[in-house]
C-alpha positions as CSV (number, residue, x, y, z in Angstrom):
1,M,-35.5,10.6,21.4
2,K,-32.7,11.1,18.8
3,V,-31.5,8.1,16.7
4,S,-28.0,8.4,18.1
5,E,-29.1,7.9,21.7
6,N,-28.3,4.7,23.5
7,L,-31.3,2.9,25.2
8,S,-31.1,-0.1,27.5
9,I,-34.0,-1.8,29.3
10,L,-33.2,-4.4,32.0
11,F,-35.6,-6.4,34.2
12,I,-34.2,-7.4,37.6
13,V,-35.4,-9.0,40.8
14,E,-34.5,-7.2,44.0
15,K,-33.6,-10.3,46.1
16,S,-32.3,-8.0,48.9
17,S,-35.9,-6.7,49.3
18,K,-37.6,-10.0,49.9
19,S,-40.7,-9.9,52.1
20,K,-41.4,-12.3,54.9
21,D,-43.3,-14.7,52.5
22,G,-40.2,-15.0,50.4
23,L,-41.4,-12.9,47.4
24,A,-39.1,-10.3,45.8
25,P,-40.2,-7.3,43.7
26,I,-39.5,-7.1,39.9
27,H,-37.9,-3.8,38.8
28,V,-37.2,-2.4,35.4
29,R,-34.0,-0.3,34.9
30,I,-34.1,2.1,31.9
31,T,-30.8,3.6,30.8
32,I,-30.6,6.4,28.2
33,N,-27.2,7.7,27.3
34,G,-25.8,6.5,30.6
35,Q,-28.5,8.0,32.8
36,R,-30.4,5.3,34.8
37,N,-33.8,5.2,36.3
38,E,-35.3,2.2,38.1
39,I,-39.0,1.6,38.6
40,S,-40.8,-1.1,40.5
41,L,-43.4,-2.9,38.4
42,G,-45.5,-3.7,41.5
43,V,-45.2,-7.5,40.9
44,K,-43.5,-9.9,43.3
45,I,-42.3,-13.4,42.6
46,L,-40.3,-16.2,44.1
47,P,-36.6,-15.4,43.3
48,E,-36.1,-19.1,42.3
49,L,-38.5,-18.6,39.4
50,W,-36.4,-15.8,37.9
51,D,-34.2,-16.6,34.9
52,T,-31.4,-14.0,35.1
53,Q,-30.0,-14.6,31.7
54,K,-33.4,-14.3,29.9
55,G,-34.7,-11.6,32.2
56,R,-38.0,-13.3,32.8
57,V,-40.0,-15.6,35.0
58,T,-39.7,-19.4,34.2
59,G,-41.9,-22.3,35.1
60,N,-45.6,-23.1,34.8
61,L,-46.6,-22.7,38.4
62,K,-49.5,-20.3,39.4
63,E,-46.9,-17.8,40.8
64,A,-45.1,-17.6,37.5
65,A,-48.3,-17.1,35.5
66,C,-49.4,-14.3,37.7
67,A,-46.1,-12.5,37.4
68,A,-46.0,-13.0,33.6
69,G,-49.2,-11.2,33.0
């Protein structure tokens, strides 16, 4: 990767893909010079636990700990 390339990494929750148990998958969107690629991380969380501004799971429930790592 050249120094002049633009790189952006964004973590998002796909609320539209919620399963029957109410969990939504976390995706990572990587953009390099305007070209996007989105990958599922294979982790599902309750959408209410997602902090959109910080791009991470909040709270100290079991579900938040499992998604965080």
